[in-house]
C-alpha positions as CSV (number, residue, x, y, z in Angstrom):
1,X,1.8,13.4,11.3
2,X,5.0,12.6,10.4
3,X,4.8,9.7,7.5
4,X,7.4,7.8,5.7
5,X,6.3,6.3,2.3
6,X,8.0,3.1,0.7
7,X,7.7,2.8,-2.9
8,X,7.7,6.6,-3.3
9,X,8.4,6.6,-6.8
10,X,5.6,4.4,-8.1
11,X,2.3,5.4,-9.1
12,X,0.5,4.9,-6.0
13,X,3.5,5.8,-3.8
14,X,4.3,9.6,-5.5
15,X,0.4,10.3,-5.0
16,X,0.6,9.2,-1.2
17,X,3.5,11.6,-1.0
18,X,2.0,14.5,-3.0
19,X,-1.2,14.3,-1.1
20,X,0.5,13.8,2.1
21,X,2.1,17.1,1.6
22,X,-0.6,18.9,0.4
23,X,-2.4,17.9,3.5
24,X,0.1,19.3,5.7
25,X,2.1,16.1,6.7
26,X,5.7,15.8,6.8
27,X,6.9,13.2,4.5
28,X,9.9,10.9,4.1
29,X,10.1,9.3,0.9
30,X,12.4,6.2,0.7
31,X,13.6,5.8,-2.6
32,X,16.3,3.8,-4.8
33,X,16.7,6.7,-7.5
34,X,15.7,10.2,-6.1
35,X,15.8,11.4,-9.7
36,X,12.7,9.4,-10.4
37,X,10.6,11.1,-7.6
38,X,8.8,14.0,-9.3
39,X,7.4,15.5,-6.0
40,X,8.8,18.4,-4.2
41,X,8.0,20.1,-0.8
42,X,9.0,21.9,2.0
43,X,8.2,19.3,4.6
44,X,9.7,16.7,2.1
45,X,12.5,14.6,3.4
46,X,13.9,12.0,0.6
47,X,16.0,8.9,1.7
48,X,18.1,7.1,-0.7
49,X,18.1,3.6,0.1
50,X,20.2,1.4,-2.4
51,X,18.4,-1.8,-1.0
52,X,15.7,-2.4,1.1
53,X,16.8,-5.8,2.4
54,X,18.5,-4.4,5.2
55,X,16.2,-3.9,8.1
56,X,18.9,-2.3,10.3
57,X,19.6,0.3,7.5
58,X,15.8,1.2,7.3
59,X,15.0,1.9,10.9
60,X,16.2,5.7,10.8
61,X,13.5,6.0,8.1
62,X,10.9,4.7,10.2
63,X,11.9,5.8,13.6
64,X,9.5,8.3,15.3
65,X,6.9,8.5,12.5
66,X,3.2,8.3,13.3
67,X,2.6,6.0,10.3
68,X,4.6,4.2,7.6
69,X,2.8,3.4,4.3
70,X,3.9,1.2,1.3
71,X,3.0,1.2,-2.0
72,X,5.9,-1.3,-2.9
73,X,5.0,-3.9,-5.7
74,X,6.3,-5.5,-9.1
75,X,6.9,-3.1,-11.9
76,X,6.5,-5.9,-14.2
77,X,4.6,-9.0,-14.7
78,X,8.1,-10.9,-14.6
79,X,8.9,-9.7,-11.4
80,X,7.4,-12.0,-8.4
81,X,8.1,-11.8,-4.9
82,X,8.6,-8.4,-4.7
83,X,6.0,-7.3,-2.2
84,X,6.6,-9.7,0.3
85,X,10.5,-9.8,0.1
86,X,10.5,-6.1,0.4
87,X,8.0,-5.5,3.1
88,X,9.6,-8.1,5.5
89,X,12.6,-5.8,6.3
90,X,10.3,-2.8,6.6
91,X,8.1,-4.8,9.2
92,X,11.3,-5.8,11.2
93,X,12.6,-2.1,11.1
94,X,9.3,-0.9,12.3
95,X,9.2,-3.8,15.2
96,X,12.9,-2.7,16.2
97,X,11.6,1.1,16.5
98,X,8.4,0.5,18.2
99,X,6.7,2.2,15.2
100,X,3.1,0.9,15.2
101,X,1.1,2.3,12.4
102,X,1.7,0.3,8.8
103,X,-0.5,0.5,5.8
104,X,0.3,-1.6,2.6
105,X,-1.1,-1.8,-0.8
106,X,-2.5,-5.3,-1.7
107,X,-5.1,-6.7,-4.3
108,X,-8.7,-7.0,-4.4
109,X,-8.7,-10.8,-5.3
110,X,-7.3,-11.7,-1.8
111,X,-10.4,-10.6,-0.2
112,X,-13.9,-12.7,-0.1
113,X,-16.3,-12.7,-2.8
114,X,-18.9,-10.0,-1.7
115,X,-22.4,-11.4,-1.6
116,X,-24.5,-10.9,-4.9
117,X,-21.3,-10.1,-6.8
118,X,-21.9,-9.0,-10.3
119,X,-21.9,-11.5,-13.0
120,X,-19.1,-9.9,-14.9
121,X,-16.8,-10.1,-11.8
122,X,-18.2,-13.8,-11.1
123,X,-16.6,-14.6,-14.2
124,X,-13.6,-12.1,-14.6
125,X,-12.1,-12.4,-11.2
126,X,-11.3,-16.2,-11.0
127,X,-9.6,-15.7,-14.6
128,X,-7.3,-12.8,-13.6
129,X,-6.5,-15.0,-10.4
130,X,-5.3,-17.7,-12.3
131,X,-3.4,-15.3,-14.7
132,X,-1.6,-13.5,-11.9
133,X,-1.5,-16.2,-9.4
134,X,2.2,-15.7,-8.7
135,X,1.6,-12.2,-7.8
136,X,-1.5,-12.7,-5.6
137,X,0.4,-15.6,-3.6
138,X,3.1,-13.3,-3.1
139,X,0.6,-10.5,-1.7
140,X,-0.7,-13.6,0.4
141,X,2.4,-14.2,2.0
142,X,3.1,-10.3,2.3
143,X,-0.4,-10.0,4.3
144,X,0.4,-13.3,6.3
145,X,3.9,-11.5,7.6
146,X,1.9,-8.4,8.3
147,X,-0.4,-10.3,10.5
148,X,2.4,-12.0,12.4
149,X,4.1,-8.9,13.1
150,X,3.9,-6.4,15.9
151,X,2.5,-3.5,13.8
152,X,-1.1,-2.0,13.7
153,X,-1.2,-2.9,10.2
154,X,-4.0,-2.3,7.5
155,X,-3.7,-4.0,4.2
156,X,-5.6,-1.9,1.4
157,X,-7.1,-4.1,-1.3
158,X,-7.9,-2.2,-4.8
159,X,-9.0,-4.1,-7.9
160,X,-7.8,-2.8,-11.5
161,X,-5.7,0.4,-11.3
162,X,-6.3,3.3,-13.4
163,X,-3.9,6.4,-14.2
164,X,-6.7,8.9,-13.5
165,X,-7.1,12.0,-11.4
166,X,-8.2,12.0,-7.9
167,X,-11.8,12.0,-7.4
168,X,-12.0,11.2,-3.7
169,X,-15.4,9.6,-4.6
170,X,-14.9,5.8,-3.9
171,X,-16.2,3.1,-1.6
172,X,-14.4,1.2,1.2
173,X,-15.3,-1.9,2.9
174,X,-13.2,-3.3,6.1
175,X,-12.7,-6.9,6.2
176,X,-15.0,-8.1,3.2
177,X,-15.1,-7.1,-0.6
178,X,-16.9,-4.6,-2.5
179,X,-19.8,-5.5,-5.0
180,X,-19.0,-4.6,-8.2
181,X,-15.6,-3.1,-7.3
182,X,-13.9,-3.4,-10.6
183,X,-11.5,-0.2,-10.8
184,X,-10.0,2.7,-8.9
185,X,-7.5,5.1,-9.8
186,X,-3.9,5.1,-8.3
187,X,-4.8,8.7,-7.1
188,X,-7.9,7.3,-5.0
189,X,-5.8,4.4,-3.5
190,X,-3.3,6.9,-2.3
191,X,-6.1,9.0,-1.0
192,X,-8.0,6.2,0.9
193,X,-4.7,5.2,2.6
194,X,-4.1,8.5,3.9
195,X,-7.8,8.7,4.8
196,X,-7.7,5.7,7.3
197,X,-4.6,6.2,8.8
198,X,-6.1,7.2,12.1
199,X,-9.2,5.1,11.8
200,X,-9.1,2.5,14.6
201,X,-11.6,0.4,12.5
202,X,-8.9,-0.5,9.9
203,X,-6.3,-1.6,12.3
204,X,-5.3,-5.2,11.7
205,X,-8.0,-5.6,9.0
206,X,-7.9,-5.5,5.3
207,X,-9.6,-2.6,3.6
208,X,-11.3,-3.1,-0.1
209,X,-11.3,0.3,-2.0
210,X,-13.1,0.8,-5.3
211,X,-15.3,2.7,-7.1
């Protein structure tokens, strides 16, 4: 497939690029600083975008792609509003070009609490949600924008992210949460995003992913 990746220098984004190339896809990585992209490959195109707030300027990067994937998000807890602000122009660019498939990283606490959730997560999730309320509110805005768009969107909702190697052994749930889903590596989130690109059951749906 021909894929475009936003947030390609982030933890999940770099994994999407690396794994996408390994799977034989042609990948366009949209970055602000090419020096921060450690991945190389013959089928890799790097597009430098000084700013992501200009939908018109983003159109060439998404035109004719089979799917566009976003790992965009705040790099620090002080960066609030990043996900929605950066995703909105991408959605406009996709709609202008008629590119349908769009997948973005969200967060597990946005989903419903699974039935028979573990005691630990029944206690921990509300606490984490309060501490990171501003960031989760921003992700809710992002998901609302995705729902209102003309794209075939999927929001991928991981729990706590780990810098661990790819395992390929994780669980997913469409439209609901995962009981006991507390952690997952960034590499496995990227793997899951690539895996559901052509899964029609995930179109216009949130997908929980966790170990």
